[in-house]
C-alpha atoms as one frame of an Amber mdcrd trajectory, in Angstrom:
protein
   0.000   0.000   0.000   1.482   3.340  -0.960  -0.831   5.992   0.440  -4.270
   6.559   1.879  -6.551   9.118   3.477  -8.877   8.850   6.477 -12.413  10.210
   6.609 -13.536  10.280  10.219 -16.901   8.734  11.028 -19.911  10.961  11.642
 -20.986  10.646  15.285 -22.747  14.002  15.707 -26.212  14.959  14.508 -27.036
  18.565  13.673 -30.502  20.100  13.936 -31.143  23.439  12.300 -33.346  25.695
  14.432 -36.013  28.094  13.171 -34.055  30.904  14.803 -30.715  30.984  16.564
 -27.771  28.668  16.216 -28.166  25.038  15.200 -27.969  22.360  17.882 -25.479
  19.529  17.710 -25.372  16.429  19.844 -23.448  13.215  19.940 -25.419  10.405
  18.346 -22.927   7.542  18.622 -19.980   6.816  20.892 -18.090   4.761  18.316
 -18.252   5.001  14.533 -16.154   3.382  11.825 -13.698   5.421   9.782 -13.651
   5.294   6.000 -10.178   5.039   4.524  -9.338   5.526   0.859  -6.382   3.288
   0.013  -4.147   2.745  -2.978  -2.188  -0.431  -3.600   0.633  -0.641  -6.177
   0.883  -4.276  -7.296   3.127  -6.264  -9.571   1.303  -8.562 -11.980   1.768
 -11.514  -9.587   0.633  -9.528  -6.532  -2.470  -8.377  -8.404  -3.393 -12.001
  -9.100  -3.102 -12.762  -5.386  -5.286  -9.727  -4.598  -7.954 -10.856  -7.081
  -8.131 -14.291  -5.433  -8.195 -12.728  -1.944 -11.013 -10.320  -2.964 -13.201
 -12.871  -4.760 -12.675 -16.101  -2.808 -11.436 -15.202   0.666 -13.503 -12.029
   1.152 -16.475 -13.143  -0.981 -16.206 -10.043  -3.193 -15.506  -7.791  -0.229
 -18.274  -8.986   2.091 -16.007 -10.303   4.873 -13.869  -8.444   7.390 -10.071
  -8.843   7.294  -7.029  -7.500   9.106  -4.737  -4.850   7.643  -1.815  -2.824
   8.968  -2.467   0.925   8.827  -0.694   4.000  10.154  -2.320   6.794  12.130
  -1.332   9.056  15.036  -0.137   6.105  17.156   1.989   4.530  14.430   1.445
   1.304  12.531  -1.227  -0.976  13.988  -3.346  -3.894  12.785  -7.013  -3.025
  12.269 -10.152  -4.920  11.277 -11.549  -3.641   7.987 -13.776  -4.502   5.062
 -14.257  -3.046   1.614 -17.044  -0.472   1.221 -19.813  -2.298  -0.668 -20.937
   1.003  -2.210 -17.499   1.608  -3.766 -15.849  -1.655  -4.887 -12.124  -1.576
  -5.684 -11.005  -0.151  -9.014  -7.956  -1.643 -10.756  -5.937   0.148 -13.449
  -3.200  -1.494 -15.496   0.121   0.400 -15.452   3.614  -0.112 -16.849   2.263
  -1.670 -20.063   0.422  -4.398 -18.163   3.329  -5.323 -15.885   1.715  -3.692
 -12.854  -1.609  -2.653 -11.395  -2.859   0.190  -9.210  -5.895  -0.692  -7.096
  -7.878   2.068  -5.387 -10.492   1.169  -2.806 -12.413   2.465   0.170 -12.209
   0.558   3.458 -14.518   0.675   6.450 -12.299   0.356   9.508 -13.562  -0.558
  12.958 -12.453   1.606  15.880  -8.967   2.971  15.297  -6.608   3.134  18.245
  -5.953   6.724  19.314  -3.096   8.260  21.299  -3.558   8.332  25.078
């Protein structure tokens, strides 16, 4: 994996008022984060990914473990592919490599103490 971005989960609900400032309140105590990832694969690695995606994860339905970096360093997290945005693979280097972009739903990320 070469790079990724984190979109923090939405745990607050906002209610617009007829007059005055809007009210906001916490709706959930724990929400998943959505992480956009990019994998740079060789041709062989891409074949392994295809098998993993289709057979092991049942086209992204199952959860799996992945090492990710955040404010506490590299940790192993439980994640699954976002069913609304399946991975997209693009051939590069005249077919000798592949770039796969995907969106992961990650269960609670560990935060600094």
